[in-house]
OpenMM code with the backbone's topology and positions (N, CA, C; nanometers):
from openmm import Vec3, app, unit

residues = "MET LYS LYS GLY TYR ARG GLU LEU LEU ASP GLU ALA ASN ALA VAL VAL GLU VAL VAL SER PRO GLU GLU ALA ALA THR LEU LEU ASP ASP THR GLU THR ILE PHE ILE ASP LEU ARG ASP PRO ARG GLU VAL GLU ARG GLU GLY ARG ILE ALA GLY ALA GLN HIS CYS PRO ARG GLY MET LEU GLU PHE TRP ILE ASP PRO GLU SER PRO TYR HIS LYS PRO PHE PHE THR SER GLY LYS ASN PHE VAL PHE PHE CYS ALA GLY GLY TRP ARG SER ALA LEU ALA ALA LYS THR ALA GLN GLU MET GLY LEU GLU PRO VAL ARG HIS ILE LEU GLY GLY PHE THR ALA TRP ARG ALA ALA GLY LEU PRO VAL GLU PRO GLY ASN LYS LYS GLY".split()
positions = [
    Vec3(-12.4560, -7.2838, 5.5610),
    Vec3(-12.3433, -7.3235, 5.4795),
    Vec3(-12.2773, -7.1961, 5.4247),
    Vec3(-12.1478, -7.1869, 5.4413),
    Vec3(-12.0753, -7.0687, 5.3950),
    Vec3(-12.0598, -7.0674, 5.2434),
    Vec3(-12.0257, -7.1821, 5.1853),
    Vec3(-12.0102, -7.1930, 5.0407),
    Vec3(-12.0671, -7.3261, 4.9953),
    Vec3(-12.1419, -7.3213, 4.8888),
    Vec3(-12.1911, -7.4436, 4.8278),
    Vec3(-12.1004, -7.4857, 4.7134),
    Vec3(-12.1318, -7.6006, 4.6569),
    Vec3(-12.0461, -7.6524, 4.5504),
    Vec3(-12.0462, -7.5620, 4.4276),
    Vec3(-12.1586, -7.4977, 4.3986),
    Vec3(-12.1644, -7.4098, 4.2804),
    Vec3(-12.0696, -7.2907, 4.2948),
    Vec3(-12.0643, -7.2329, 4.4141),
    Vec3(-11.9724, -7.1213, 4.4374),
    Vec3(-11.8272, -7.1678, 4.4271),
    Vec3(-11.7989, -7.2851, 4.4813),
    Vec3(-11.6635, -7.3403, 4.4703),
    Vec3(-11.6257, -7.3651, 4.3244),
    Vec3(-11.7204, -7.4182, 4.2467),
    Vec3(-11.6935, -7.4418, 4.1046),
    Vec3(-11.6722, -7.3104, 4.0297),
    Vec3(-11.7544, -7.2101, 4.0585),
    Vec3(-11.7375, -7.0797, 3.9940),
    Vec3(-11.6009, -7.0208, 4.0255),
    Vec3(-11.5589, -7.0317, 4.1507),
    Vec3(-11.4269, -6.9809, 4.1905),
    Vec3(-11.3154, -7.0544, 4.1170),
    Vec3(-11.3284, -7.1863, 4.1080),
    Vec3(-11.2255, -7.2654, 4.0397),
    Vec3(-11.2188, -7.2294, 3.8918),
    Vec3(-11.3339, -7.2213, 3.8272),
    Vec3(-11.3353, -7.1913, 3.6842),
    Vec3(-11.2911, -7.0493, 3.6529),
    Vec3(-11.2935, -6.9619, 3.7522),
    Vec3(-11.2468, -6.8244, 3.7328),
    Vec3(-11.0945, -6.8149, 3.7323),
    Vec3(-11.0267, -6.9138, 3.7915),
    Vec3(-10.8804, -6.9054, 3.8024),
    Vec3(-10.8057, -7.0156, 3.7272),
    Vec3(-10.8780, -7.1152, 3.6780),
    Vec3(-10.8154, -7.2260, 3.6060),
    Vec3(-10.8586, -7.2188, 3.4600),
    Vec3(-10.7647, -7.2399, 3.3702),
    Vec3(-10.7989, -7.2400, 3.2279),
    Vec3(-10.8868, -7.3613, 3.1971),
    Vec3(-10.9967, -7.3341, 3.1294),
    Vec3(-11.0908, -7.4388, 3.0895),
    Vec3(-11.0773, -7.4576, 2.9388),
    Vec3(-11.0639, -7.5830, 2.8953),
    Vec3(-11.0523, -7.6115, 2.7525),
    Vec3(-11.1641, -7.7053, 2.7096),
    Vec3(-11.2055, -7.6916, 2.5864),
    Vec3(-11.3065, -7.7824, 2.5314),
    Vec3(-11.2410, -7.9183, 2.5075),
    Vec3(-11.3211, -8.0218, 2.4934),
    Vec3(-11.2619, -8.1521, 2.4601),
    Vec3(-11.1804, -8.1466, 2.3305),
    Vec3(-11.2291, -8.0727, 2.2318),
    Vec3(-11.1575, -8.0629, 2.1047),
    Vec3(-11.0232, -7.9923, 2.1219),
    Vec3(-11.0198, -7.8866, 2.2021),
    Vec3(-10.8924, -7.8179, 2.2295),
    Vec3(-10.7969, -7.9106, 2.3030),
    Vec3(-10.8490, -7.9849, 2.4005),
    Vec3(-10.7650, -8.0789, 2.4757),
    Vec3(-10.7091, -8.1866, 2.3834),
    Vec3(-10.7912, -8.2334, 2.2894),
    Vec3(-10.7477, -8.3408, 2.1988),
    Vec3(-10.6262, -8.3000, 2.1166),
    Vec3(-10.6121, -8.1707, 2.0896),
    Vec3(-10.4954, -8.1252, 2.0126),
    Vec3(-10.3661, -8.1408, 2.0925),
    Vec3(-10.3785, -8.1631, 2.2237),
    Vec3(-10.2615, -8.1776, 2.3105),
    Vec3(-10.2226, -8.3235, 2.3355),
    Vec3(-10.3008, -8.4172, 2.2841),
    Vec3(-10.2742, -8.5593, 2.3106),
    Vec3(-10.1338, -8.6030, 2.2715),
    Vec3(-10.0852, -8.5547, 2.1599),
    Vec3(-9.9532, -8.5959, 2.1126),
    Vec3(-9.8410, -8.5041, 2.1593),
    Vec3(-9.8745, -8.4060, 2.2412),
    Vec3(-9.7748, -8.3124, 2.2936),
    Vec3(-9.6984, -8.3792, 2.4077),
    Vec3(-9.5712, -8.4032, 2.3879),
    Vec3(-9.4907, -8.4718, 2.4900),
    Vec3(-9.4711, -8.3872, 2.6153),
    Vec3(-9.5075, -8.2591, 2.6077),
    Vec3(-9.4943, -8.1709, 2.7237),
    Vec3(-9.6257, -8.1581, 2.8025),
    Vec3(-9.7247, -8.2380, 2.7662),
    Vec3(-9.8544, -8.2331, 2.8336),
    Vec3(-9.8910, -8.3702, 2.8890),
    Vec3(-9.9379, -8.3708, 3.0137),
    Vec3(-9.9827, -8.4933, 3.0782),
    Vec3(-10.1303, -8.4783, 3.1120),
    Vec3(-10.2105, -8.5737, 3.0677),
    Vec3(-10.3517, -8.5775, 3.1025),
    Vec3(-10.3669, -8.6521, 3.2346),
    Vec3(-10.4467, -8.5963, 3.3251),
    Vec3(-10.4680, -8.6559, 3.4570),
    Vec3(-10.6157, -8.6932, 3.4708),
    Vec3(-10.6426, -8.8232, 3.4812),
    Vec3(-10.7782, -8.8773, 3.4952),
    Vec3(-10.8087, -8.8920, 3.6438),
    Vec3(-10.9012, -8.8119, 3.6929),
    Vec3(-10.9343, -8.8081, 3.8359),
    Vec3(-11.0489, -8.9014, 3.8749),
    Vec3(-11.1020, -8.9723, 3.7794),
    Vec3(-11.2186, -9.0552, 3.8077),
    Vec3(-11.1848, -9.1733, 3.8989),
    Vec3(-11.2871, -9.2222, 3.9618),
    Vec3(-11.2779, -9.3411, 4.0443),
    Vec3(-11.2383, -9.4588, 3.9551),
    Vec3(-11.1594, -9.5531, 4.0056),
    Vec3(-11.1197, -9.6677, 3.9226),
    Vec3(-11.2377, -9.7417, 3.8591),
    Vec3(-11.3500, -9.7491, 3.9278),
    Vec3(-11.4672, -9.8169, 3.8705),
    Vec3(-11.5212, -9.7417, 3.7488),
    Vec3(-11.5118, -9.6090, 3.7519),
    Vec3(-11.5563, -9.5298, 3.6361),
    Vec3(-11.4664, -9.5582, 3.5155),
    Vec3(-11.3367, -9.5654, 3.5397),
    Vec3(-11.2414, -9.5920, 3.4322),
    Vec3(-11.2673, -9.7310, 3.3739),
    Vec3(-11.2870, -9.8299, 3.4597),
    Vec3(-11.3145, -9.9656, 3.4129),
    Vec3(-11.4422, -9.9716, 3.3293),
    Vec3(-11.5440, -9.9016, 3.3738),
    Vec3(-11.6755, -9.9063, 3.3094),
    Vec3(-11.6802, -9.8242, 3.1801),
    Vec3(-11.6218, -9.7033, 3.1813),
    Vec3(-11.6389, -9.6085, 3.0720),
    Vec3(-11.5224, -9.6028, 2.9730),
    Vec3(-11.4058, -9.6514, 3.0137),
    Vec3(-11.2885, -9.6419, 2.9277),
    Vec3(-11.1989, -9.5274, 2.9697),
    Vec3(-11.0998, -9.4983, 2.8862),
    Vec3(-10.9973, -9.3999, 2.9235),
    Vec3(-10.9461, -9.3251, 2.8011),
    Vec3(-10.8821, -9.2132, 2.8283),
    Vec3(-10.8102, -9.1406, 2.7240),
    Vec3(-10.6702, -9.2003, 2.7185),
    Vec3(-10.6290, -9.2413, 2.6010),
    Vec3(-10.4984, -9.3060, 2.5845),
    Vec3(-10.3868, -9.2194, 2.6414),
    Vec3(-10.3024, -9.2817, 2.7216),
    Vec3(-10.1850, -9.2146, 2.7760),
    Vec3(-10.2092, -9.1338, 2.9024),
    Vec3(-10.3346, -9.1195, 2.9429),
    Vec3(-10.3641, -9.0411, 3.0633),
    Vec3(-10.3132, -9.1128, 3.1876),
    Vec3(-10.2628, -9.0358, 3.2807),
    Vec3(-10.2240, -9.0881, 3.4116),
    Vec3(-10.3496, -9.0922, 3.4986),
    Vec3(-10.3717, -9.2022, 3.5649),
    Vec3(-10.4867, -9.2105, 3.6542),
    Vec3(-10.4444, -9.1674, 3.7939),
    Vec3(-10.5180, -9.0731, 3.8511),
    Vec3(-10.4937, -9.0251, 3.9870),
    Vec3(-10.6292, -9.0078, 4.0543),
    Vec3(-10.6715, -9.1033, 4.1355),
    Vec3(-10.8008, -9.0860, 4.2031),
    Vec3(-10.8039, -8.9526, 4.2780),
    Vec3(-10.9148, -8.8818, 4.2680),
    Vec3(-10.9264, -8.7474, 4.3251),
    Vec3(-10.8816, -8.7423, 4.4713),
    Vec3(-10.9112, -8.8417, 4.5480),
    Vec3(-10.8764, -8.8424, 4.6892),
    Vec3(-10.7274, -8.8488, 4.7179),
    Vec3(-10.6468, -8.8811, 4.6168),
    Vec3(-10.5019, -8.8915, 4.6362),
    Vec3(-10.4245, -8.7740, 4.5773),
    Vec3(-10.4924, -8.6828, 4.5090),
    Vec3(-10.4250, -8.5776, 4.4341),
    Vec3(-10.3223, -8.4999, 4.5148),
    Vec3(-10.3621, -8.4430, 4.6271),
    Vec3(-10.2699, -8.3601, 4.7057),
    Vec3(-10.1480, -8.4392, 4.7513),
    Vec3(-10.1685, -8.5664, 4.7843),
    Vec3(-10.0592, -8.6515, 4.8318),
    Vec3(-9.9653, -8.6888, 4.7179),
    Vec3(-10.0190, -8.7072, 4.5991),
    Vec3(-9.9365, -8.7427, 4.4842),
    Vec3(-9.8587, -8.6224, 4.4322),
    Vec3(-9.9136, -8.5014, 4.4452),
    Vec3(-9.8450, -8.3814, 4.3968),
    Vec3(-9.7280, -8.3433, 4.4872),
    Vec3(-9.7465, -8.3479, 4.6160),
    Vec3(-9.6473, -8.2984, 4.7127),
    Vec3(-9.5236, -8.3885, 4.7186),
    Vec3(-9.4063, -8.3350, 4.6806),
    Vec3(-9.2841, -8.4158, 4.6841),
    Vec3(-9.2458, -8.4630, 4.8239),
    Vec3(-9.2987, -8.3980, 4.9270),
    Vec3(-9.2697, -8.4384, 5.0650),
    Vec3(-9.3582, -8.5533, 5.1124),
    Vec3(-9.4591, -8.5857, 5.0364),
    Vec3(-9.5518, -8.6919, 5.0740),
    Vec3(-9.4921, -8.8289, 5.0432),
    Vec3(-9.5176, -8.9276, 5.1281),
    Vec3(-9.4703, -9.0630, 5.0971),
    Vec3(-9.5414, -9.1222, 4.9753),
    Vec3(-9.6484, -9.0582, 4.9283),
    Vec3(-9.7254, -9.1080, 4.8139),
    Vec3(-9.6945, -9.0323, 4.6847),
    Vec3(-9.5983, -8.9399, 4.6893),
    Vec3(-9.5652, -8.8561, 4.5727),
    Vec3(-9.5412, -8.9388, 4.4470),
    Vec3(-9.5922, -8.8856, 4.3336),
    Vec3(-9.5687, -8.9463, 4.2020),
    Vec3(-9.4827, -8.8506, 4.1205),
    Vec3(-9.3677, -8.8959, 4.0738),
    Vec3(-9.2728, -8.8082, 4.0045),
    Vec3(-9.3281, -8.7354, 3.8816),
    Vec3(-9.4290, -8.7885, 3.8144),
    Vec3(-9.4784, -8.7175, 3.6963),
    Vec3(-9.5354, -8.5808, 3.7327),
    Vec3(-9.5718, -8.5610, 3.8597),
    Vec3(-9.6221, -8.4306, 3.9010),
    Vec3(-9.5101, -8.3267, 3.9189),
    Vec3(-9.3860, -8.3698, 3.9249),
    Vec3(-9.2745, -8.2742, 3.9340),
    Vec3(-9.1921, -8.2748, 3.8052),
    Vec3(-9.2559, -8.3131, 3.6969),
    Vec3(-9.1882, -8.3228, 3.5670),
    Vec3(-9.1683, -8.1883, 3.4984),
    Vec3(-9.2379, -8.0831, 3.5457),
    Vec3(-9.2302, -7.9532, 3.4801),
    Vec3(-9.3155, -7.9446, 3.3544),
    Vec3(-9.4017, -8.0428, 3.3340),
    Vec3(-9.4856, -8.0448, 3.2142),
    Vec3(-9.6174, -7.9726, 3.2386),
    Vec3(-9.6974, -7.9623, 3.1339),
    Vec3(-9.8308, -7.9042, 3.1401),
    Vec3(-9.9296, -8.0141, 3.1796),
    Vec3(-10.0366, -7.9758, 3.2464),
    Vec3(-10.1333, -8.0740, 3.2934),
    Vec3(-10.2740, -8.0396, 3.2478),
    Vec3(-10.3456, -8.1431, 3.2020),
    Vec3(-10.4862, -8.1310, 3.1658),
    Vec3(-10.5621, -8.2306, 3.2529),
    Vec3(-10.6431, -8.1771, 3.3431),
    Vec3(-10.7213, -8.2599, 3.4343),
    Vec3(-10.8593, -8.2875, 3.3755),
    Vec3(-10.9115, -8.4048, 3.4056),
    Vec3(-11.0494, -8.4335, 3.3688),
    Vec3(-11.1085, -8.5364, 3.4643),
    Vec3(-11.2410, -8.5307, 3.4755),
    Vec3(-11.3180, -8.6280, 3.5521),
    Vec3(-11.4352, -8.6671, 3.4626),
    Vec3(-11.5438, -8.7122, 3.5180),
    Vec3(-11.6578, -8.7515, 3.4355),
    Vec3(-11.7293, -8.6312, 3.3756),
    Vec3(-11.7539, -8.5276, 3.4562),
    Vec3(-11.8348, -8.4167, 3.4091),
    Vec3(-11.7736, -8.2787, 3.4201),
    Vec3(-11.6517, -8.2673, 3.4720),
    Vec3(-11.5845, -8.1383, 3.4804),
    Vec3(-11.5933, -8.0687, 3.6152),
    Vec3(-11.6610, -8.1283, 3.7111),
    Vec3(-11.6712, -8.0655, 3.8433),
    Vec3(-11.5503, -8.0989, 3.9296),
    Vec3(-11.5222, -8.2278, 3.9447),
    Vec3(-11.4063, -8.2673, 4.0253),
    Vec3(-11.2781, -8.2121, 3.9655),
    Vec3(-11.2708, -8.2115, 3.8318),
    Vec3(-11.1477, -8.1627, 3.7685),
    Vec3(-11.1301, -8.0131, 3.7876),
    Vec3(-11.2382, -7.9372, 3.7927),
    Vec3(-11.2263, -7.7934, 3.8190),
    Vec3(-11.1680, -7.7706, 3.9575),
    Vec3(-11.2238, -7.8381, 4.0564),
    Vec3(-11.1762, -7.8225, 4.1939),
    Vec3(-11.0338, -7.8752, 4.2094),
    Vec3(-11.0051, -7.9875, 4.1457),
    Vec3(-10.8714, -8.0468, 4.1546),
    Vec3(-10.7673, -7.9590, 4.0868),
    Vec3(-10.8001, -7.9040, 3.9720),
    Vec3(-10.7055, -7.8175, 3.9010),
    Vec3(-10.6759, -7.6921, 3.9827),
    Vec3(-10.7777, -7.6378, 4.0476),
    Vec3(-10.7563, -7.5205, 4.1338),
    Vec3(-10.6639, -7.5571, 4.2495),
    Vec3(-10.6873, -7.6705, 4.3116),
    Vec3(-10.6016, -7.7162, 4.4214),
    Vec3(-10.4588, -7.7368, 4.3727),
    Vec3(-10.4423, -7.8025, 4.2590),
    Vec3(-10.3088, -7.8275, 4.2038),
    Vec3(-10.2368, -7.6958, 4.1768),
    Vec3(-10.3101, -7.6003, 4.1233),
    Vec3(-10.2527, -7.4686, 4.0957),
    Vec3(-10.2105, -7.4002, 4.2259),
    Vec3(-10.2936, -7.4107, 4.3293),
    Vec3(-10.2599, -7.3517, 4.4588),
    Vec3(-10.1374, -7.4181, 4.5206),
    Vec3(-10.1140, -7.5450, 4.4862),
    Vec3(-9.9973, -7.6170, 4.5362),
    Vec3(-9.8717, -7.5873, 4.4543),
    Vec3(-9.8861, -7.5074, 4.3477),
    Vec3(-9.7712, -7.4676, 4.2681),
    Vec3(-9.7563, -7.5382, 4.1354),
    Vec3(-9.8468, -7.6267, 4.1016),
    Vec3(-9.8408, -7.6959, 3.9733),
    Vec3(-9.8876, -7.5998, 3.8647),
    Vec3(-9.8047, -7.5797, 3.7642),
    Vec3(-9.8396, -7.4895, 3.6542),
    Vec3(-9.7716, -7.5362, 3.5277),
    Vec3(-9.8354, -7.5133, 3.4149),
    Vec3(-9.9736, -7.4699, 3.3994),
    Vec3(-10.0699, -7.5878, 3.4098),
    Vec3(-10.1893, -7.5586, 3.4552),
    Vec3(-10.2948, -7.6600, 3.4641),
    Vec3(-10.4182, -7.6099, 3.3891),
    Vec3(-10.4907, -7.7054, 3.3331),
    Vec3(-10.6173, -7.6792, 3.2648),
    Vec3(-10.7110, -7.7918, 3.3048),
    Vec3(-10.8385, -7.7726, 3.2742),
    Vec3(-10.9289, -7.8856, 3.2885),
    Vec3(-11.0280, -7.8847, 3.1744),
    Vec3(-11.0799, -8.0030, 3.1439),
    Vec3(-11.1682, -8.0213, 3.0284),
    Vec3(-11.3121, -7.9906, 3.0658),
    Vec3(-11.3710, -7.8944, 2.9953),
    Vec3(-11.5110, -7.8583, 3.0132),
    Vec3(-11.5986, -7.9792, 2.9802),
    Vec3(-11.6792, -8.0194, 3.0761),
    Vec3(-11.7683, -8.1337, 3.0535),
    Vec3(-11.7031, -8.2684, 3.0751),
    Vec3(-11.5722, -8.2699, 3.1015),
    Vec3(-11.5006, -8.3916, 3.1360),
    Vec3(-11.5040, -8.5018, 3.0312),
    Vec3(-11.4886, -8.6230, 3.0793),
    Vec3(-11.4819, -8.7412, 2.9929),
    Vec3(-11.6139, -8.7619, 2.9185),
    Vec3(-11.7244, -8.7245, 2.9814),
    Vec3(-11.8546, -8.7388, 2.9161),
    Vec3(-11.8583, -8.6537, 2.7892),
    Vec3(-11.8111, -8.5290, 2.7976),
    Vec3(-11.8081, -8.4405, 2.6812),
    Vec3(-11.7066, -8.4903, 2.5781),
    Vec3(-11.5954, -8.5453, 2.6257),
    Vec3(-11.4926, -8.6006, 2.5371),
    Vec3(-11.5539, -8.7105, 2.4497),
    Vec3(-11.6241, -8.8034, 2.5132),
    Vec3(-11.6878, -8.9130, 2.4389),
    Vec3(-11.7963, -8.8611, 2.3460),
    Vec3(-11.8766, -8.7673, 2.3936),
    Vec3(-11.9851, -8.7116, 2.3124),
    Vec3(-11.9312, -8.6422, 2.1877),
    Vec3(-11.8081, -8.5894, 2.1965),
    Vec3(-11.7452, -8.5233, 2.0822),
    Vec3(-11.6856, -8.6243, 1.9843),
    Vec3(-11.6944, -8.7534, 2.0172),
    Vec3(-11.6428, -8.8568, 1.9290),
    Vec3(-11.4919, -8.8689, 1.9301),
    Vec3(-11.4299, -8.8222, 2.0380),
    Vec3(-11.2840, -8.8285, 2.0492),
    Vec3(-11.2406, -8.9680, 2.0925),
    Vec3(-11.1143, -9.0056, 2.0678),
    Vec3(-11.0711, -9.1428, 2.0922),
    Vec3(-11.0755, -9.1853, 2.2395),
    Vec3(-11.1258, -9.3072, 2.2587),
    Vec3(-11.1380, -9.3663, 2.3913),
    Vec3(-11.0890, -9.5093, 2.3859),
    Vec3(-11.0061, -9.5448, 2.4819),
    Vec3(-10.9648, -9.6853, 2.4965),
    Vec3(-11.0651, -9.7538, 2.5877),
    Vec3(-11.0963, -9.8789, 2.5590),
    Vec3(-11.1926, -9.9482, 2.6472),
    Vec3(-11.1365, -9.9685, 2.7866),
    Vec3(-11.2274, -9.9712, 2.8846),
    Vec3(-11.1883, -10.0021, 3.0214),
    Vec3(-11.1762, -10.1516, 3.0388),
    Vec3(-11.1506, -10.1923, 3.1580),
    Vec3(-11.1394, -10.3347, 3.1890),
    Vec3(-11.2624, -10.3791, 3.2644),
    Vec3(-11.3742, -10.3874, 3.1935),
    Vec3(-11.4995, -10.4256, 3.2597),
    Vec3(-11.4870, -10.5649, 3.3180),
    Vec3(-11.5355, -10.5771, 3.4402),
    Vec3(-11.5295, -10.7069, 3.5084),
    Vec3(-11.6686, -10.7660, 3.5122),
    Vec3(-11.6729, -10.8967, 3.4945),
    Vec3(-11.7986, -10.9676, 3.5045),
    Vec3(-11.8742, -10.9555, 3.3818),
] * unit.nanometer
topology = app.Topology()
chain = topology.addChain("A")
for resn in residues:
    res = topology.addResidue(resn, chain)
    for name in ("N", "CA", "C"):
        topology.addAtom(name, app.Element.getBySymbol(name[0]), res)
């Protein structure tokens, strides 16, 4: 194997700004910042969400960012700041690096992800648990 996930994460964290959950929370009311939730829809349903965050499943990120893609989402070309998060901060590190390489700026990601956000006692909206 040429590169393992740890090396990829180290590379991503070396070039993407990492913020604590508390630092990210100060941006919640900033109209120039968009939070991007990369978790799987089942994770969002089960664990809840950060109010106002845009949900973008990790597998669709590149397609949603690229204006030439038939799946493009206009909020990615809004010129705003982006804060990415996933459950634990791994997917968001890799996704933020990819977004940055695609020209999205500025991007950050939350250290420890949604798990750290909840552990810090920050606000969470309930998910839509089924069954």
